[in-house]
N, C-alpha and C positions, 0 to 999 in steps of 0.2 A: 534587458534580456534579449537577444538577438531569435536565440533557438531555445528560446522559454516553451515549455507544454504542459498540458493542465491534464489532471487525473483523480477521478471522481473517488471520493471518499468510498471502502468497501462499508456496507454493511455488516456487523457483526453479532449474531444473538449467544448471548452467553448463557452458562449454564444456571441464575438465578432467573432467566424470563426477561432480564434485563436488554434492550438495543441499543448498540454501540457502532459507532463510525470511525474507520482507521485509514489509516494515510498506506495503502498496500502500490507499492509501483509495481509495473508488469518487469518482467527480467527473462533475458535469454542468456544462457548460461553455454557457451560453446569450447569445443578443445579435440584437435584433429578430426575434423570435419563431424563429428556430431552435437547434437543441440538440446537441449533442454529447457523449455517453457516452465517459468517458477514465479512468485510473488516475493516481495519484500517489503516489511513492514518499516516504514521510514521515521526514524527514530527522532520526532521530532523535542525530545525531552520532557515533554507532559501528556499528561494520562488524559486530560481534561481541556477542552476547547470550544473555547467561547466564541469563535469567528466559523461561518459559514464553510 
């Protein structure tokens, strides 16, 4: 991949006191000259990941 980018996993604190890391990507949504910064959860199809 020529244009590959890396994004760190975001650490999420759950209500049960467990800590999890999830792949969130930064997004910029734009329409008619207005923009909004947001985050989107990348759906990898797995809720458990054994890779760093």
